[in-house]
C-alpha positions in Angstrom: 17.9 112.9 163.4 20.5 114.0 160.9 23.6 112.9 162.9 24.8 116.5 163.8 25.6 117.7 167.3 24.2 120.9 168.7 26.5 122.9 170.9 25.0 124.2 174.1 26.3 127.4 175.6 28.1 125.5 178.4 29.8 123.2 175.8 30.8 126.2 173.7 32.4 127.9 176.7 34.4 124.8 177.6 35.6 124.6 174.0 36.8 128.2 174.1 38.6 127.7 177.4 40.3 124.6 176.0 41.5 126.5 172.9 42.9 129.3 175.1 44.7 126.9 177.4 46.2 125.1 174.4 47.4 128.4 172.9 48.9 129.5 176.2 50.7 126.2 176.5 52.2 126.4 173.0 53.4 130.0 173.7 54.9 128.9 177.0 56.7 126.0 175.4 58.1 128.3 172.6 59.1 131.0 175.1 61.0 128.4 177.3 62.7 127.0 174.2 63.7 130.5 173.0 64.9 131.4 176.5 67.1 128.3 176.6 68.5 129.0 173.2 69.3 132.6 174.1 71.2 131.8 177.2 74.5 133.6 176.7 77.6 131.3 176.8 80.8 132.5 178.5 82.4 132.6 175.0 79.6 134.8 173.7 79.9 137.1 176.7 83.7 137.4 176.2 83.2 138.2 172.5 80.6 140.9 173.2 82.8 142.4 175.9 85.8 142.5 173.5 83.7 144.1 170.7 82.3 146.6 173.1 85.7 147.6 174.3 87.2 148.1 170.9 84.1 150.1 169.9 84.8 152.5 172.8 88.3 153.1 171.6 87.4 153.7 168.0 86.0 157.3 168.0 89.1 158.9 169.6 91.4 156.8 167.3 89.6 158.2 164.3 91.0 161.6 165.3 94.4 160.5 164.4 97.6 159.6 166.3 98.3 162.2 169.0 98.9 162.5 172.7 95.2 163.0 173.3 94.0 160.0 171.2 96.7 157.8 172.7 95.9 158.7 176.3 92.1 158.2 175.8 92.3 154.9 173.8 95.0 153.1 175.8 92.8 152.3 178.9 90.3 150.4 176.6 93.1 148.6 174.8 94.8 147.6 178.1 91.4 146.3 179.4 91.2 144.3 176.2 94.6 142.6 176.6 94.7 142.6 180.4 98.3 143.9 180.6 100.1 145.7 183.4 100.6 148.7 181.2 100.3 149.9 177.6 101.9 152.7 175.6 101.8 154.4 172.2 104.7 156.2 170.6 105.0 158.3 167.4 107.4 157.5 164.5 110.3 159.0 166.5 109.8 156.7 169.4 108.4 159.5 171.7 105.9 158.1 174.1 102.5 159.8 173.4 100.5 158.0 176.0 100.9 155.6 178.9 98.2 153.7 180.8 98.9 151.5 183.9 101.8 151.1 186.2 105.4 150.4 185.5 106.2 153.7 183.9 109.8 153.1 185.0 110.0 151.0 181.8 109.4 153.9 179.5 113.0 153.9 178.4 112.8 150.2 177.5 109.7 151.0 175.4 111.4 153.8 173.6 114.5 151.7 172.9 112.3 148.9 171.4 110.1 151.4 169.5 113.2 152.9 167.8 114.1 149.5 166.5 110.5 148.7 165.4 110.2 152.0 163.5 113.6 151.3 161.8 112.9 147.6 160.9 109.1 147.5 160.7 109.1 144.3 162.8 107.8 143.4 166.2 110.3 143.6 169.1 110.2 141.6 172.3 112.0 142.0 175.6 111.8 138.9 177.8 112.0 138.8 181.6 115.6 137.8 181.5 116.5 141.1 179.7 114.3 143.4 181.8 116.3 145.2 184.5 114.1 146.8 187.2 114.9 147.9 190.7 111.4 148.9 191.4 110.0 146.8 194.3 106.9 144.8 193.4 107.3 145.4 189.6 105.2 142.7 187.9 106.4 143.3 184.3 107.8 140.0 182.8 107.6 140.9 179.2 107.5 143.9 176.8 106.0 143.6 173.3 106.3 146.5 170.8 104.5 146.3 167.4 104.4 148.8 164.6 101.4 151.0 163.8 101.0 151.5 160.0 99.0 153.8 157.7 99.1 153.5 153.9 102.2 151.3 154.2 104.1 153.7 156.4 105.1 153.2 160.0 103.5 156.1 161.9 104.1 154.8 165.5 104.1 151.8 167.8 102.0 150.1 170.3 103.6 148.6 173.4 102.2 146.0 175.8 103.9 145.4 179.2 102.7 142.0 180.4 102.7 140.4 183.9 103.8 137.1 182.5 106.3 135.9 179.9 105.2 137.2 176.5 104.4 133.9 174.8 102.8 133.3 171.3 99.2 134.1 172.5 100.3 137.5 173.9 102.2 138.2 170.7 99.3 137.4 168.5 96.8 139.3 170.5 99.0 142.4 170.7 99.6 142.2 166.9 95.8 142.0 166.2 95.1 145.0 168.5 97.8 146.9 166.7 96.3 146.1 163.3 92.9 147.3 164.6 94.5 150.5 165.9 96.3 151.0 162.5 93.0 150.6 160.6 91.4 153.3 162.7 94.3 155.6 162.2 94.3 155.0 158.5 90.6 155.9 158.4 91.5 159.1 160.3 94.1 159.8 157.5 91.4 159.3 154.9 89.0 161.6 156.8 91.7 164.3 157.0 92.5 163.8 153.3 88.8 164.2 152.4 88.6 167.3 154.5 91.6 168.8 152.7 90.1 167.9 149.4 86.8 169.6 150.3 88.7 172.7 151.3 90.6 172.6 148.1 87.4 172.3 146.1 85.9 175.3 147.9 89.0 177.3 147.1 88.7 176.3 143.4 85.0 177.3 143.5 85.9 180.7 144.9 88.5 181.2 142.2 85.9 180.4 139.6 83.5 183.0 141.2 86.1 185.7 141.1 86.7 186.4 137.4 83.1 185.8 136.3 81.0 187.6 138.9 83.3 190.1 140.6 84.2 192.0 137.4 80.6 192.3 136.3 79.5 193.4 139.8 82.1 196.1 140.1 81.4 197.3 136.5 77.7 197.6 137.4 78.4 199.5 140.6 80.7 201.8 138.8 78.0 202.7 136.3 75.8 204.0 139.1 78.4 206.2 140.8 77.6 209.3 138.8 73.9 208.7 138.0 72.7 207.2 141.3 75.3 207.4 144.1 72.9 206.1 146.8 72.2 203.0 144.7 75.9 202.5 144.1 76.6 202.7 147.8 73.8 200.1 148.5 75.2 197.8 145.9 78.8 198.2 147.2 77.6 197.1 150.7 75.8 194.1 149.1 79.0 193.2 147.3 81.0 193.5 150.5 78.6 191.2 152.3 78.5 188.7 149.5 82.3 188.5 149.3 82.7 188.3 153.1 80.4 185.3 153.1 81.8 183.6 150.0 85.4 184.0 151.1 85.0 183.2 154.7 87.4 180.8 156.3 85.2 179.1 158.9 83.7 175.7 158.2 83.0 173.4 155.2 79.2 173.5 155.9 76.5 176.1 156.4 72.8 176.2 156.9 70.2 176.5 154.1 69.1 179.8 155.5 72.6 181.3 155.4 73.1 180.0 151.8 69.7 181.6 150.8 70.7 184.9 152.3 73.8 185.0 150.3 71.9 184.1 147.1 69.6 187.0 147.7 72.7 189.3 147.8 73.9 187.8 144.6 70.6 188.2 142.9 70.3 191.9 144.0 73.7 192.6 142.4 72.7 190.7 139.2 69.3 192.5 139.0 71.2 195.8 139.0 72.9 194.6 135.9 69.9 192.8 134.2 67.1 194.9 135.5 63.6 193.4 135.0 65.1 190.6 132.8 66.0 188.7 135.9 63.4 187.5 138.4 63.7 185.1 141.3 61.1 183.1 143.3 61.7 181.5 146.6 59.5 178.7 148.0 61.1 177.5 151.2 59.5 175.3 153.8 60.2 176.7 157.3 61.1 173.3 158.7 64.1 172.9 156.5 65.7 176.4 156.9 68.3 174.9 159.4 69.3 171.9 157.3 73.1 171.7 156.9 74.6 171.5 153.5 78.1 172.1 151.9 79.2 175.7 151.9 78.5 177.4 148.6 76.3 174.5 147.4 73.5 176.7 146.0 75.0 180.0 144.8 76.9 178.2 142.0 73.7 176.6 140.8 71.9 180.0 140.7 74.9 181.6 139.0 74.8 178.8 136.4 71.1 179.5 135.8 71.8 183.2 135.3 74.9 182.9 133.2 74.0 180.0 131.0 70.2 180.0 131.1 68.9 183.5 131.2 71.7 185.8 130.0 71.3 184.4 126.5 67.5 184.9 126.5 66.4 188.2 125.0 63.6 188.8 127.6 65.4 187.2 130.5 63.4 184.9 132.7 62.9 183.5 136.2 65.0 181.4 138.6 62.9 179.5 141.1 64.4 178.0 144.2 62.3 175.5 146.2 63.2 173.7 149.4 60.7 171.1 150.5 60.4 168.9 153.6 60.6 165.3 152.6 60.7 163.2 155.7 64.3 162.5 156.6 65.5 164.6 153.8 65.3 168.1 152.3 64.7 168.3 148.6 66.1 171.5 147.0 65.3 172.5 143.4 67.0 175.3 141.4 65.0 175.8 138.1 65.2 178.3 135.4 63.1 178.9 132.3 66.0 179.9 130.2 67.5 178.6 126.9 68.4 175.2 128.3 70.9 173.0 126.4 71.5 169.6 124.9 72.0 167.0 127.7 74.8 165.4 125.8 76.6 168.7 125.5 76.1 169.4 129.2 77.8 166.0 130.1 80.7 166.9 127.8 81.1 170.3 129.4 81.1 168.8 132.9 83.7 166.2 131.9 86.0 169.1 130.6 85.0 171.7 133.2 88.5 171.6 134.8 90.0 172.7 131.5 87.3 174.9 130.0 85.7 176.4 133.1 82.2 175.7 131.6 79.7 174.7 134.3 82.6 174.1 136.7 80.3 175.1 139.6 77.9 172.2 138.9 80.7 169.6 138.9 82.2 171.0 142.0 78.9 171.0 143.9 78.1 167.5 142.7 81.5 166.2 143.9 81.1 167.8 147.3 77.6 166.5 147.8 78.7 163.0 147.1 81.7 163.3 149.3 79.6 164.6 152.2 76.6 162.4 152.0 77.3 159.5 149.6 77.0 158.8 145.9 73.2 158.7 146.1 73.1 162.4 146.9 74.7 163.8 143.7 73.0 166.5 141.6 70.2 165.4 139.2 70.0 167.7 136.1 67.1 167.9 133.7 67.5 170.1 130.6 67.0 170.3 126.9 67.3 172.9 124.2 64.6 175.6 124.8 63.3 173.9 127.9 65.3 175.6 130.7 67.2 173.6 133.3 66.1 172.0 136.6 68.7 170.9 139.1 67.6 168.8 142.1 69.6 167.9 145.1 68.6 165.9 148.2 70.1 166.8 151.6 69.8 164.5 154.7 68.4 166.4 157.6 71.0 164.7 159.9 74.3 163.1 159.1 76.8 162.2 161.9 79.9 164.5 161.9 78.3 167.1 159.7 77.3 170.4 161.3 77.4 174.1 160.4 
């Protein structure tokens, strides 16, 4: 005998059963403990409810202060403060929205709002000052607080309470007003960004005009006598190109529309350069409807033609690739032209607003970062004699961005 024990099949089965029972018991114990720990307290429930309510009010407030945003946001804000009624006014004291009963007190709200806009301080009307002949009116206090954006008073928020407006009510109304002000300020920033984007597109159009339009018209004029049919075709191409480039609708477009416009541009330039200019398109079908800033690609192609190929005796090729990359579309505009010193390119981009050199690259880079974030700027690879390769990444989906 060597002292070891041999397991019979029945003993092995009992051992396996014992292990399974033990594991189940441990999991049951852990589940019960986790269940007890995740029991939601009344305070946690109240906190979640408050956060959920303010989240529902946020989207419409991000549209800015208006009758529509006030009317749609006030029911959520009144639910949050549990008041008899709530109102918003503009900076002139005009009531933009009212939710709840007691609208017979609109004049009281307007009077307090005028003072709040003038002084910038919270105003309170207590039950002793409230005059109301309406039977059953439960309003015992009116609190009006300023709504601010960028240090300026743009309106007021009023709470009509069924009890005397004590310190808790004043503090709560003040905090809600600060939240509303923060959302309205974000709306102002969104509007400013949109105005800036529109201004940048206008600047880009102004840059296109002198450089391209003159050359295109000169080329068309050269065909009028020798090849009238070709001149007519080019004139139609030019009209379609300018109609798209100077359109007034939208800050964004689809990749397919942008590529169609590039093809018009290239046909006009090929009439000028002849066989010295070639273009290759390698576009994955799944990314054709990706949305990107309007006129994001044409300036990159124009840059390749003007700065890369026009100075090369035998011309060259511009290659445009658009590849499916998971949640993103990767677009590459590459030419085999003369290239340039990377340090010189950086200097040109820094002074582009003064010199006009490569202004299209800087403009597109700014708009890509503004639309999608700093991680989505242009990546430029170049060197003397090595051509230029410009890469941009476009998210396939970004909230609030559509063609």
